[in-house]
A tleap script that builds the chain and sets N, CA, C and O, in Angstrom:
source leaprc.protein.ff14SB
mol = sequence {
  NMET LYS ARG VAL ARG PHE SER VAL HIE ARG
  THR ALA GLY GLU ALA ARG LEU ARG GLU GLY
  LEU LEU SER GLY SER GLY LEU SER VAL GLU
  VAL ARG GLY GLU ALA LEU ALA PRO LEU GLY
  GLY GLU ILE PRO THR THR GLU THR TRP VAL
  GLU LEU TRP LEU PRO PRO GLU GLU VAL ALA
  ARG ALA GLU GLU LEU LEU ALA GLU VAL GLU
  GLU ASP GLY GLU LYS ALA LYS ARG THR VAL
  CTHR
}
set mol.1.N position { 85.920 93.779 112.295 }
set mol.1.CA position { 84.468 94.183 112.021 }
set mol.1.C position { 84.646 93.315 110.419 }
set mol.1.O position { 85.651 93.014 109.775 }
set mol.2.N position { 82.783 93.044 110.103 }
set mol.2.CA position { 83.043 91.954 109.296 }
set mol.2.C position { 82.507 92.016 108.056 }
set mol.2.O position { 81.444 91.450 107.796 }
set mol.3.N position { 83.243 92.762 107.104 }
set mol.3.CA position { 82.375 93.599 105.958 }
set mol.3.C position { 82.165 92.388 104.850 }
set mol.3.O position { 82.311 91.264 105.328 }
set mol.4.N position { 81.799 92.457 103.237 }
set mol.4.CA position { 81.445 91.439 102.337 }
set mol.4.C position { 82.317 91.901 100.817 }
set mol.4.O position { 83.219 92.736 100.751 }
set mol.5.N position { 82.113 91.613 100.410 }
set mol.5.CA position { 82.641 91.200 99.257 }
set mol.5.C position { 82.206 92.038 98.261 }
set mol.5.O position { 82.209 91.519 97.145 }
set mol.6.N position { 81.742 93.453 98.340 }
set mol.6.CA position { 80.528 94.293 97.005 }
set mol.6.C position { 80.880 94.322 95.399 }
set mol.6.O position { 80.117 94.589 94.470 }
set mol.7.N position { 81.796 94.087 95.373 }
set mol.7.CA position { 82.011 94.623 93.934 }
set mol.7.C position { 83.817 93.733 92.880 }
set mol.7.O position { 84.886 94.320 93.050 }
set mol.8.N position { 83.803 93.072 92.412 }
set mol.8.CA position { 85.383 92.876 91.570 }
set mol.8.C position { 85.302 93.599 90.470 }
set mol.8.O position { 84.239 93.862 89.907 }
set mol.9.N position { 86.552 94.008 90.054 }
set mol.9.CA position { 86.929 94.872 88.842 }
set mol.9.C position { 88.342 94.360 87.966 }
set mol.9.O position { 89.400 93.826 88.300 }
set mol.10.N position { 87.809 94.782 86.792 }
set mol.10.CA position { 89.518 94.227 86.083 }
set mol.10.C position { 90.507 95.091 86.859 }
set mol.10.O position { 91.221 94.682 87.775 }
set mol.11.N position { 90.458 96.449 86.339 }
set mol.11.CA position { 91.598 97.510 86.417 }
set mol.11.C position { 90.798 98.403 87.808 }
set mol.11.O position { 89.615 98.646 88.048 }
set mol.12.N position { 92.405 98.804 88.713 }
set mol.12.CA position { 92.369 99.784 90.166 }
set mol.12.C position { 91.895 100.779 89.850 }
set mol.12.O position { 91.357 101.531 90.663 }
set mol.13.N position { 92.024 101.142 87.977 }
set mol.13.CA position { 91.168 102.538 87.808 }
set mol.13.C position { 89.667 102.353 88.021 }
set mol.13.O position { 88.875 103.195 88.446 }
set mol.14.N position { 89.405 100.999 87.617 }
set mol.14.CA position { 87.709 101.243 87.724 }
set mol.14.C position { 87.644 101.534 89.474 }
set mol.14.O position { 87.503 102.595 90.082 }
set mol.15.N position { 87.846 99.806 90.088 }
set mol.15.CA position { 87.289 99.979 91.505 }
set mol.15.C position { 87.585 101.542 91.915 }
set mol.15.O position { 86.531 102.056 92.290 }
set mol.16.N position { 89.085 102.788 91.977 }
set mol.16.CA position { 89.303 103.353 92.803 }
set mol.16.C position { 87.863 104.578 91.950 }
set mol.16.O position { 87.462 105.285 92.875 }
set mol.17.N position { 87.296 104.859 90.970 }
set mol.17.CA position { 86.116 105.539 90.981 }
set mol.17.C position { 84.770 105.286 91.372 }
set mol.17.O position { 83.781 106.012 91.470 }
set mol.18.N position { 85.111 103.304 91.697 }
set mol.18.CA position { 83.742 103.601 92.617 }
set mol.18.C position { 83.585 103.688 93.978 }
set mol.18.O position { 82.577 103.977 94.622 }
set mol.19.N position { 85.550 103.188 94.632 }
set mol.19.CA position { 85.005 103.716 95.804 }
set mol.19.C position { 85.330 105.357 95.937 }
set mol.19.O position { 84.829 105.903 96.920 }
set mol.20.N position { 86.024 106.080 95.145 }
set mol.20.CA position { 85.417 107.470 95.286 }
set mol.20.C position { 84.061 107.848 94.973 }
set mol.20.O position { 83.908 109.045 94.728 }
set mol.21.N position { 82.493 106.714 94.898 }
set mol.21.CA position { 81.718 107.309 94.816 }
set mol.21.C position { 81.058 107.070 96.236 }
set mol.21.O position { 80.393 107.721 97.042 }
set mol.22.N position { 81.738 105.437 96.088 }
set mol.22.CA position { 80.964 105.306 97.845 }
set mol.22.C position { 81.208 105.825 98.882 }
set mol.22.O position { 80.405 105.811 99.816 }
set mol.23.N position { 82.570 106.491 98.947 }
set mol.23.CA position { 82.928 106.820 100.459 }
set mol.23.C position { 82.756 107.972 100.328 }
set mol.23.O position { 82.614 108.532 101.415 }
set mol.24.N position { 82.687 108.743 99.316 }
set mol.24.CA position { 82.401 110.014 99.166 }
set mol.24.C position { 80.791 110.391 99.349 }
set mol.24.O position { 80.291 111.501 99.166 }
set mol.25.N position { 80.152 109.243 99.734 }
set mol.25.CA position { 78.645 108.840 100.902 }
set mol.25.C position { 78.770 108.990 101.291 }
set mol.25.O position { 78.180 110.014 101.639 }
set mol.26.N position { 79.817 108.432 102.262 }
set mol.26.CA position { 79.293 108.009 103.864 }
set mol.26.C position { 79.927 106.993 103.812 }
set mol.26.O position { 80.758 106.847 104.709 }
set mol.27.N position { 79.808 105.934 102.805 }
set mol.27.CA position { 80.430 104.396 103.424 }
set mol.27.C position { 81.861 103.790 103.647 }
set mol.27.O position { 82.908 104.362 103.343 }
set mol.28.N position { 81.784 102.895 104.061 }
set mol.28.CA position { 83.224 102.734 105.124 }
set mol.28.C position { 83.826 101.532 103.545 }
set mol.28.O position { 83.917 100.306 103.600 }
set mol.29.N position { 84.087 102.288 102.503 }
set mol.29.CA position { 84.853 100.636 101.409 }
set mol.29.C position { 85.937 100.825 101.801 }
set mol.29.O position { 86.455 101.902 102.099 }
set mol.30.N position { 86.512 99.445 101.845 }
set mol.30.CA position { 87.610 98.437 101.898 }
set mol.30.C position { 87.985 97.858 100.571 }
set mol.30.O position { 87.339 96.914 100.116 }
set mol.31.N position { 89.664 98.718 99.504 }
set mol.31.CA position { 89.562 98.498 98.601 }
set mol.31.C position { 90.451 97.032 98.628 }
set mol.31.O position { 91.156 97.218 99.620 }
set mol.32.N position { 90.822 95.647 98.084 }
set mol.32.CA position { 91.642 94.591 98.333 }
set mol.32.C position { 91.916 94.211 96.810 }
set mol.32.O position { 91.205 94.415 95.826 }
set mol.33.N position { 93.176 93.592 96.912 }
set mol.33.CA position { 93.912 93.309 96.023 }
set mol.33.C position { 94.380 94.118 94.671 }
set mol.33.O position { 94.541 93.515 93.611 }
set mol.34.N position { 94.586 95.543 94.798 }
set mol.34.CA position { 95.061 97.278 93.950 }
set mol.34.C position { 96.385 96.165 94.014 }
set mol.34.O position { 96.577 95.914 92.824 }
set mol.35.N position { 97.358 95.402 94.794 }
set mol.35.CA position { 98.296 95.977 94.576 }
set mol.35.C position { 99.298 94.492 93.845 }
set mol.35.O position { 100.511 94.291 93.778 }
set mol.36.N position { 98.391 93.882 93.506 }
set mol.36.CA position { 98.557 92.304 92.361 }
set mol.36.C position { 97.814 93.339 90.703 }
set mol.36.O position { 98.456 92.990 89.713 }
set mol.37.N position { 97.092 94.036 90.471 }
set mol.37.CA position { 96.579 94.415 89.400 }
set mol.37.C position { 97.940 94.885 88.457 }
set mol.37.O position { 97.754 94.539 87.290 }
set mol.38.N position { 99.038 95.466 88.620 }
set mol.38.CA position { 100.364 95.368 88.244 }
set mol.38.C position { 100.993 94.181 87.333 }
set mol.38.O position { 101.504 94.188 86.213 }
set mol.39.N position { 100.803 93.404 88.053 }
set mol.39.CA position { 100.751 91.669 87.785 }
set mol.39.C position { 100.265 91.015 86.226 }
set mol.39.O position { 100.987 90.140 85.748 }
set mol.40.N position { 99.360 91.341 85.662 }
set mol.40.CA position { 98.645 91.150 84.418 }
set mol.40.C position { 99.080 90.378 84.266 }
set mol.40.O position { 99.961 90.220 85.110 }
set mol.41.N position { 99.001 89.237 83.241 }
set mol.41.CA position { 99.950 88.550 82.464 }
set mol.41.C position { 101.174 87.293 83.153 }
set mol.41.O position { 101.396 86.168 82.705 }
set mol.42.N position { 101.733 87.888 84.212 }
set mol.42.CA position { 102.169 87.057 85.210 }
set mol.42.C position { 101.759 86.076 86.046 }
set mol.42.O position { 102.254 85.021 86.444 }
set mol.43.N position { 100.629 86.725 86.245 }
set mol.43.CA position { 100.031 85.534 87.166 }
set mol.43.C position { 98.545 85.681 86.680 }
set mol.43.O position { 98.146 86.568 85.926 }
set mol.44.N position { 97.544 84.354 87.399 }
set mol.44.CA position { 96.481 84.923 86.058 }
set mol.44.C position { 95.448 85.741 85.974 }
set mol.44.O position { 95.491 86.166 87.128 }
set mol.45.N position { 94.630 86.241 85.535 }
set mol.45.CA position { 94.222 87.486 85.731 }
set mol.45.C position { 93.381 87.621 86.607 }
set mol.45.O position { 93.351 88.739 87.120 }
set mol.46.N position { 92.254 86.442 87.190 }
set mol.46.CA position { 91.420 86.780 87.676 }
set mol.46.C position { 92.092 86.587 89.269 }
set mol.46.O position { 91.480 86.252 90.283 }
set mol.47.N position { 93.524 86.908 89.131 }
set mol.47.CA position { 94.145 86.828 90.358 }
set mol.47.C position { 94.210 88.288 90.829 }
set mol.47.O position { 94.083 88.741 91.967 }
set mol.48.N position { 94.459 88.955 89.572 }
set mol.48.CA position { 94.635 90.281 90.053 }
set mol.48.C position { 93.544 91.746 90.076 }
set mol.48.O position { 94.076 92.833 89.853 }
set mol.49.N position { 92.146 91.694 90.333 }
set mol.49.CA position { 90.728 91.842 89.733 }
set mol.49.C position { 90.520 92.482 91.259 }
set mol.49.O position { 90.072 91.935 92.266 }
set mol.50.N position { 90.921 93.598 91.097 }
set mol.50.CA position { 90.138 94.521 92.282 }
set mol.50.C position { 89.450 94.549 92.980 }
set mol.50.O position { 88.694 95.480 92.703 }
set mol.51.N position { 88.969 93.777 94.385 }
set mol.51.CA position { 87.954 93.809 95.241 }
set mol.51.C position { 87.140 94.980 95.762 }
set mol.51.O position { 87.786 95.700 96.522 }
set mol.52.N position { 85.894 95.349 95.547 }
set mol.52.CA position { 85.681 96.193 96.884 }
set mol.52.C position { 85.135 95.639 97.351 }
set mol.52.O position { 84.492 94.715 96.852 }
set mol.53.N position { 85.159 96.213 99.463 }
set mol.53.CA position { 84.281 95.811 100.803 }
set mol.53.C position { 83.750 96.336 101.523 }
set mol.53.O position { 84.046 97.159 102.389 }
set mol.54.N position { 83.060 95.968 101.266 }
set mol.54.CA position { 81.747 96.725 102.760 }
set mol.54.C position { 80.580 95.854 103.664 }
set mol.54.O position { 80.011 94.788 103.430 }
set mol.55.N position { 80.477 97.014 105.040 }
set mol.55.CA position { 80.288 96.682 106.137 }
set mol.55.C position { 79.093 96.046 105.464 }
set mol.55.O position { 78.747 96.588 104.414 }
set mol.56.N position { 78.092 94.542 106.048 }
set mol.56.CA position { 76.731 94.039 105.424 }
set mol.56.C position { 76.240 95.272 105.426 }
set mol.56.O position { 76.621 95.991 104.502 }
set mol.57.N position { 75.490 95.730 106.214 }
set mol.57.CA position { 74.923 97.239 106.728 }
set mol.57.C position { 74.947 97.733 105.480 }
set mol.57.O position { 74.228 97.170 104.654 }
set mol.58.N position { 75.505 98.515 105.189 }
set mol.58.CA position { 76.258 99.264 103.872 }
set mol.58.C position { 75.680 99.233 102.410 }
set mol.58.O position { 75.212 100.188 101.791 }
set mol.59.N position { 75.860 97.485 101.844 }
set mol.59.CA position { 75.646 97.069 101.447 }
set mol.59.C position { 74.200 97.535 100.158 }
set mol.59.O position { 74.483 98.007 99.057 }
set mol.60.N position { 73.445 97.403 100.387 }
set mol.60.CA position { 72.001 98.305 100.092 }
set mol.60.C position { 72.057 100.011 99.800 }
set mol.60.O position { 71.454 100.767 99.038 }
set mol.61.N position { 72.903 100.140 100.625 }
set mol.61.CA position { 73.298 101.856 100.155 }
set mol.61.C position { 74.103 102.144 99.027 }
set mol.61.O position { 73.969 103.199 98.407 }
set mol.62.N position { 74.882 101.326 98.738 }
set mol.62.CA position { 76.189 101.166 97.730 }
set mol.62.C position { 74.920 100.999 96.484 }
set mol.62.O position { 74.632 101.856 95.649 }
set mol.63.N position { 74.339 99.754 96.634 }
set mol.63.CA position { 73.858 98.998 95.369 }
set mol.63.C position { 73.325 100.634 94.450 }
set mol.63.O position { 73.528 101.161 93.357 }
set mol.64.N position { 72.332 101.009 96.090 }
set mol.64.CA position { 71.542 102.024 95.730 }
set mol.64.C position { 72.022 103.062 94.944 }
set mol.64.O position { 71.464 103.574 93.973 }
set mol.65.N position { 73.221 103.367 95.488 }
set mol.65.CA position { 74.375 104.764 94.421 }
set mol.65.C position { 74.402 104.246 93.484 }
set mol.65.O position { 73.699 104.813 92.648 }
set mol.66.N position { 75.248 102.733 92.866 }
set mol.66.CA position { 75.776 102.556 91.811 }
set mol.66.C position { 74.375 102.353 91.065 }
set mol.66.O position { 74.679 102.197 89.882 }
set mol.67.N position { 73.317 102.298 91.164 }
set mol.67.CA position { 72.273 102.410 89.912 }
set mol.67.C position { 71.269 103.373 89.778 }
set mol.67.O position { 70.483 103.303 88.834 }
set mol.68.N position { 71.189 104.453 90.790 }
set mol.68.CA position { 70.987 105.649 90.487 }
set mol.68.C position { 72.407 106.849 89.843 }
set mol.68.O position { 72.178 108.043 89.652 }
set mol.69.N position { 73.883 106.169 89.585 }
set mol.69.CA position { 74.552 106.300 88.570 }
set mol.69.C position { 75.196 106.562 87.076 }
set mol.69.O position { 75.716 107.348 86.284 }
set mol.70.N position { 74.387 104.317 87.570 }
set mol.70.CA position { 74.000 103.861 86.169 }
set mol.70.C position { 73.049 104.271 85.323 }
set mol.70.O position { 73.198 103.791 84.199 }
set mol.71.N position { 71.777 105.249 85.488 }
set mol.71.CA position { 70.947 105.333 84.906 }
set mol.71.C position { 70.812 106.941 84.520 }
set mol.71.O position { 70.090 107.259 83.575 }
set mol.72.N position { 71.526 107.937 85.278 }
set mol.72.CA position { 71.310 108.935 85.259 }
set mol.72.C position { 73.169 109.009 84.071 }
set mol.72.O position { 73.269 109.991 83.335 }
set mol.73.N position { 74.440 107.889 84.063 }
set mol.73.CA position { 74.799 107.313 82.555 }
set mol.73.C position { 73.787 107.539 81.128 }
set mol.73.O position { 73.802 108.353 80.204 }
set mol.74.N position { 72.909 106.349 81.494 }
set mol.74.CA position { 71.852 106.150 80.781 }
set mol.74.C position { 71.280 107.317 80.085 }
set mol.74.O position { 71.427 107.389 78.865 }
set mol.75.N position { 70.401 108.593 80.964 }
set mol.75.CA position { 70.438 109.534 80.626 }
set mol.75.C position { 71.250 110.289 79.992 }
set mol.75.O position { 70.645 111.184 79.402 }
set mol.76.N position { 72.693 110.326 79.817 }
set mol.76.CA position { 73.404 111.551 79.861 }
set mol.76.C position { 73.524 110.963 77.476 }
set mol.76.O position { 73.313 111.790 76.589 }
set mol.77.N position { 73.888 109.458 77.213 }
set mol.77.CA position { 73.654 108.892 76.387 }
set mol.77.C position { 72.194 108.991 75.392 }
set mol.77.O position { 71.979 108.336 74.372 }
set mol.78.N position { 71.294 110.011 76.031 }
set mol.78.CA position { 70.088 109.687 75.095 }
set mol.78.C position { 70.043 111.320 74.212 }
set mol.78.O position { 69.650 112.356 74.747 }
set mol.79.N position { 70.476 111.228 72.970 }
set mol.79.CA position { 70.639 112.414 72.295 }
set mol.79.C position { 68.712 113.011 71.773 }
set mol.79.O position { 67.655 112.387 71.680 }
set mol.80.N position { 69.129 114.618 71.534 }
set mol.80.CA position { 67.775 115.233 71.554 }
set mol.80.C position { 67.856 115.213 70.052 }
set mol.80.O position { 68.659 115.760 69.296 }
set mol.81.N position { 66.809 114.437 69.812 }
set mol.81.CA position { 65.977 115.040 68.390 }
set mol.81.C position { 64.976 115.864 67.374 }
set mol.81.O position { 65.016 115.652 66.162 }
savepdb mol mol.pdb
quit
């Protein structure tokens, strides 16, 4: 099955949070590069970033889900005066 790189994250934790959101919504997510994350400082940092890969037909849905989460986060930051 062909997959495309969907996003790149500096930490495994951030990547796993997004992976959980996407896979919990029924998308087929693959996490790549997680084993290199602890090597930060030993090898170039860009080599330790964690990537999320998706089938091409699921990319649009994943973008919608993440946009919705970010929008909800912005709403949560607002205060009532």
